[in-house]
Structures are given as C-alpha cells and as structure tokens.
C-alpha positions as CSV (number, residue, x, y, z in Angstrom):
1,M,-3.8,-1.0,-23.1
2,K,-2.4,-2.6,-20.1
3,E,0.7,-1.0,-21.1
4,Q,-0.6,2.3,-21.6
5,V,-1.5,2.4,-18.2
6,R,1.4,1.5,-17.3
7,Q,2.9,4.2,-19.1
8,W,0.5,6.8,-17.8
9,I,1.4,5.9,-14.3
10,C,5.1,5.6,-14.6
11,E,5.2,8.6,-16.6
12,Y,3.0,10.8,-14.0
13,I,4.8,10.0,-11.1
14,E,8.4,10.7,-12.6
15,N,6.9,14.6,-13.4
16,Y,5.3,14.5,-9.8
17,G,8.7,14.5,-8.4
18,Q,10.1,17.0,-10.4
19,R,7.2,19.5,-8.6
20,P,9.5,22.1,-6.2
21,D,7.5,21.5,-3.5
22,I,7.7,17.9,-3.1
23,V,10.9,16.1,-1.4
24,T,10.1,12.7,-1.7
25,K,12.3,10.3,-4.3
26,W,10.5,7.3,-5.7
27,G,11.6,4.0,-7.5
28,E,9.9,2.2,-11.2
29,P,6.7,1.2,-10.3
30,L,4.9,-2.0,-10.5
31,V,1.5,-2.6,-11.9
32,G,-1.1,-5.3,-11.9
33,F,-4.4,-6.1,-13.0
34,A,-6.7,-7.9,-10.8
35,D,-9.6,-9.6,-11.9
36,A,-12.5,-8.1,-10.1
37,S,-14.5,-11.3,-10.3
38,H,-11.4,-13.6,-8.8
39,P,-12.6,-15.8,-6.4
40,Y,-10.2,-14.2,-4.0
41,I,-11.0,-10.7,-4.0
42,L,-15.2,-12.3,-3.9
43,N,-13.7,-13.9,-0.5
44,L,-12.4,-11.0,1.2
45,K,-15.3,-10.3,3.1
46,T,-14.5,-13.6,4.6
47,I,-10.7,-13.0,4.6
48,I,-10.8,-9.7,6.3
49,D,-14.2,-8.3,7.6
50,T,-17.7,-8.7,6.3
51,T,-17.9,-4.9,5.8
52,H,-15.2,-5.3,3.3
53,E,-15.8,-3.8,0.0
54,L,-15.7,-5.3,-3.5
55,P,-15.0,-3.8,-6.9
56,T,-18.5,-3.9,-7.8
57,D,-19.3,-2.0,-5.0
58,V,-17.3,0.8,-6.5
59,L,-18.2,0.5,-10.3
60,E,-21.5,-2.2,-10.8
61,D,-19.5,-3.2,-14.3
62,A,-15.8,-3.3,-12.9
63,S,-13.8,-5.9,-14.8
64,V,-10.4,-5.0,-13.2
65,V,-8.6,-3.1,-10.2
66,I,-5.7,-1.5,-11.1
67,V,-3.2,-1.7,-8.7
68,Y,0.5,-0.1,-8.6
69,Y,2.8,-0.5,-6.4
70,V,5.2,2.6,-5.8
71,P,8.9,1.9,-4.1
72,F,10.5,4.4,-1.9
73,T,14.4,5.2,-2.0
74,R,17.1,3.0,-0.5
75,E,17.8,6.8,1.0
76,L,15.0,7.3,2.5
77,A,14.9,3.7,4.1
78,E,18.0,4.4,5.5
79,T,16.2,7.9,7.4
80,N,14.5,5.3,9.7
81,E,17.2,2.4,10.5
82,T,18.0,4.8,14.1
83,G,18.4,3.2,17.7
84,T,15.4,4.8,18.3
85,Q,11.6,3.1,18.0
86,Y,10.2,6.1,16.4
87,A,9.8,6.9,12.7
88,S,12.3,9.5,11.0
89,A,10.6,12.8,10.0
90,E,11.5,12.0,6.3
91,W,9.6,8.2,6.6
92,A,6.6,10.3,7.8
93,R,6.7,13.3,4.9
94,A,7.2,10.5,2.7
95,Y,4.3,8.7,3.7
96,E,1.9,11.8,3.2
97,E,3.4,12.9,-0.2
98,T,2.7,9.7,-1.5
99,N,-0.9,9.4,0.1
100,A,-1.6,12.8,-1.0
101,M,0.1,11.9,-5.0
102,F,-1.8,9.0,-5.2
103,K,-4.8,10.8,-5.2
104,N,-3.9,13.2,-8.5
105,L,-2.9,10.1,-9.9
106,N,-6.0,8.2,-9.6
107,A,-7.8,11.8,-10.8
108,F,-5.6,11.7,-13.7
109,L,-6.2,8.0,-14.7
110,I,-9.6,8.3,-14.2
111,K,-9.9,11.4,-16.7
112,Q,-7.6,9.4,-18.9
113,L,-9.8,6.2,-19.1
114,E,-13.0,8.3,-19.3
115,M,-11.8,10.2,-22.5
116,R,-11.3,6.8,-24.0
117,G,-14.9,5.5,-23.3
118,W,-14.4,3.5,-20.0
119,H,-15.3,4.3,-16.4
120,A,-13.0,4.0,-13.1
121,G,-13.7,5.1,-9.5
122,I,-12.0,4.3,-6.2
123,S,-13.6,3.3,-2.8
124,P,-14.7,5.6,-0.5
125,K,-13.4,3.3,2.3
126,S,-9.6,3.1,1.1
127,A,-9.0,6.9,2.6
128,T,-10.6,5.6,5.9
129,F,-9.5,3.1,8.9
130,D,-11.7,2.1,11.6
131,Q,-10.0,2.9,14.8
132,K,-11.6,0.3,16.7
133,R,-11.3,-3.0,14.6
134,L,-7.8,-1.5,13.4
135,K,-8.6,-2.7,10.0
136,S,-9.7,-0.8,6.3
137,D,-12.4,-2.1,4.5
138,W,-10.2,-1.7,1.3
139,S,-7.2,-3.7,1.5
140,Y,-4.5,-2.4,-1.4
141,R,-2.4,-5.3,-0.1
142,H,-5.1,-7.8,-0.8
143,F,-6.0,-6.9,-4.0
144,A,-2.1,-6.4,-5.1
145,Y,-2.1,-10.1,-4.0
146,A,-5.0,-11.0,-6.4
147,A,-3.3,-8.4,-9.0
148,G,0.1,-10.8,-8.7
149,L,2.4,-8.3,-7.3
150,G,3.6,-10.5,-4.7
151,S,3.2,-13.0,-1.4
152,F,2.7,-11.9,2.2
153,G,5.6,-11.5,4.3
154,L,5.9,-12.4,7.8
155,N,5.7,-8.5,8.8
156,N,2.6,-8.7,6.7
157,M,3.6,-6.6,3.9
158,L,3.1,-7.7,0.3
159,L,6.5,-8.5,-0.5
160,T,7.1,-7.9,-4.6
161,K,9.9,-8.7,-7.1
162,S,11.3,-5.2,-6.0
163,G,10.9,-5.8,-2.2
164,C,8.1,-4.0,0.0
165,C,9.3,-0.9,0.9
166,G,7.0,1.4,-0.9
167,R,3.7,2.0,-0.9
168,F,0.3,0.8,-2.8
169,N,-2.9,2.1,-4.5
170,T,-5.4,1.0,-6.8
171,L,-8.4,1.8,-9.4
172,V,-11.4,0.1,-10.0
173,T,-12.1,0.2,-14.0
174,N,-14.5,-1.6,-16.4
175,L,-11.8,-1.4,-18.8
176,E,-11.5,-4.6,-20.8
177,V,-8.1,-6.1,-20.6
178,E,-6.8,-9.4,-19.9
179,P,-5.9,-9.7,-15.9
180,D,-3.5,-11.1,-14.1
181,Q,-3.4,-14.0,-11.5
182,P,-2.4,-14.2,-8.2
183,M,1.5,-15.5,-7.8
184,T,2.2,-19.5,-6.8
185,D,6.1,-18.0,-5.7
186,E,6.6,-17.6,-2.3
187,Y,8.6,-14.5,-1.8
188,C,8.6,-14.6,2.3
189,L,12.2,-15.8,3.6
190,Y,10.7,-17.5,6.7
191,K,8.0,-18.9,5.1
192,K,9.9,-20.4,2.4
193,N,12.5,-22.0,4.6
194,G,12.4,-20.9,8.0
195,S,15.2,-18.4,7.7
196,C,15.4,-14.5,8.2
197,A,12.2,-13.1,10.5
198,V,14.5,-9.7,10.5
199,C,11.0,-8.0,10.6
200,V,10.4,-9.8,13.9
201,K,13.9,-8.5,15.6
202,H,13.5,-5.0,14.5
203,C,9.8,-4.5,15.6
204,P,10.1,-2.0,18.3
205,T,7.2,-3.2,20.4
206,G,7.3,-6.9,20.0
207,A,3.9,-6.5,18.2
208,L,5.3,-8.5,15.3
209,T,6.2,-12.2,16.1
210,T,6.6,-15.7,14.2
211,E,3.8,-16.6,15.9
212,G,1.3,-14.0,14.8
213,Y,1.0,-10.3,15.0
214,D,-0.7,-8.1,17.7
215,R,-2.3,-5.0,15.7
216,H,-3.2,-3.1,19.0
217,K,0.0,-2.7,20.2
218,C,1.7,-1.8,16.8
219,Y,-1.1,0.3,16.7
220,E,0.1,2.4,20.0
221,L,3.5,3.4,19.0
222,L,2.0,4.6,15.3
223,M,0.0,7.1,17.7
224,K,3.0,8.3,19.4
225,N,4.8,8.4,15.8
226,A,1.5,10.7,14.6
227,R,1.9,13.1,18.1
228,I,5.8,13.5,17.2
229,H,5.4,14.2,13.2
230,T,2.2,16.3,12.9
231,E,4.0,18.9,10.4
232,Y,2.8,16.8,7.6
233,G,-0.9,16.1,8.0
234,S,-2.7,12.9,8.5
235,S,-3.6,11.0,5.7
236,Y,-6.6,8.6,6.6
237,V,-10.1,9.8,8.2
238,D,-12.1,7.7,10.6
239,E,-15.2,5.4,9.1
240,S,-17.4,8.8,9.2
241,G,-15.1,10.1,6.1
242,K,-14.6,13.6,8.0
243,K,-13.0,13.3,11.1
244,A,-8.6,12.7,10.8
245,N,-7.9,9.6,12.8
246,S,-4.6,11.4,14.2
247,V,-3.0,14.3,14.7
248,G,-0.2,13.7,12.8
249,S,1.7,10.6,10.6
250,D,0.7,7.4,12.0
251,V,3.7,5.7,10.8
252,C,6.6,3.1,11.5
253,G,8.1,0.9,9.3
254,K,10.9,-0.4,10.8
255,C,10.1,-3.8,9.8
256,V,10.3,-2.8,6.7
257,T,12.9,-0.6,5.7
258,Q,15.4,-2.3,8.2
259,S,14.6,-6.0,6.6
260,P,16.5,-7.8,3.6
261,C,13.1,-7.9,1.6
262,A,13.1,-4.3,1.4
263,F,15.0,-3.7,-1.9
264,W,15.7,-6.9,-3.3
265,E,15.2,-7.3,-7.0
266,L,13.7,-10.8,-7.9
267,K,13.4,-12.0,-11.7
C-alpha cells in the first residue's frame, strides 16, 4: 500500500504540472510514513509549542502521517539567485502554485483512501500561521523528520537526500502500513564537520547565523516580499483561519536556493 500511495502522489503531481495554467515545474517527490505514536511526534508540544497539534487531534485512530516532499527545479532556483535581497517573482509564483496543488492533491488522496475503506484528514492548523509567535501549530518539517525524510540543516530546513529546495505537505490517516523511522544520518555539512554555512552567508537580513536564528528579523523581509509579490495571493491565514496573513507571497528562499544542499543527490 505504501508503494500505491507513492504512485498516486507522483502521478498526480506529474498530471497537475501539465495544466495550461500552471507554470511551476516539479521534480520527483519523496514520500515517507511517520508513526503517529512515535515518541518524537508525541513530544512536539514540547519541541515546538504546547498548542501544536498531534495526529490524533486530526483523526482519533490515526496510525501514520503521510509526508511528501516535492522538489523545485534548478531553473527555478536560479531565478532567486540574484544580487537583490528580494525574492524573484518566479519563486513567489511557485510557492503559491505548489501550496494550491497540495490542497487538491490531499483531497485526491483522501478520496482514494476512503474508497478503499480507510480514513484520512488534514489539520486545519496546517494552513495557519501565528504572526506573533511566528510559529505554526502543524510543522511539516518535523513530521517529515519523523517520517525519515531527512535531517535539519543550519538553515532550519529539513535536508532530504534530494536537497531542500522544495515544499513539504502531510496527510493523517489510519492506513495500516509499516511506518518509517527518523534518520540517524546527518546531512548538514556544517553540523557534520563545521564546513559550509553557505546559507548563513546568503541570508539577506543576517537573521540566520551559526549561533541561531532570529525569526522576527527574517519575517520582516518576508512581509516586504509579500508587498512586492501580490499577484499570486497568499497561502496562509491567521489563527482565526479566515484572514490572510499578508497581501501577497511572504517568501524569501535565499538560504535555500543558494546553498549546496539545495539539490544534492545522496544515496
């Protein structure tokens, strides 16, 4: 069944990318299955925040969280490698088109699973973002870690074997499959041996350092980008679930697109 889910995701994304209204191109997805009762997941209220939701908040009999990573292309990343501190229009559009695709893909997956007698759902918190705490109560990256898709980099992204220049999404289900386990390998070169830290060099605001990350300084630039890139809408809403967080695309991506870990291929 795990292979069937992977096939559904890959085929859906390939077909979606052929729509005439879609400009964004995507690479081959990675798919993992996180144990809904894994100690790491059960500890997310401590790791992230007491308000963070657990899989059982979405589905009472949740067994796994399906996590998928969809890579962008090198061509897209190159548009964001400019001398300006602001994100490219192509990067902003890809962000919004990908998030919109995820909604449709999750609806498709839910239908496929329910047709076969399983239940599935998504957390309402996955589309919200608290502008004061600057945290989400549903962290795709942490579920991706629990699903064995990668390790956390210095840039706070989850580094997969296919890189970190892409987007994650999740689906909670009671599907009975053998879950994957968190990785024990360290992908981040800086954490591994003190080398690299290219992501720090390319952070436009200095929010990212080897000592830590200033999320408020980072968010200030995201809001500037949102005021520039208003033509594609805004994917995330506030805690009420009704009001958009910004007038446009609150993106950046400089610490991702300009780093060696963006597109590496690890075995």
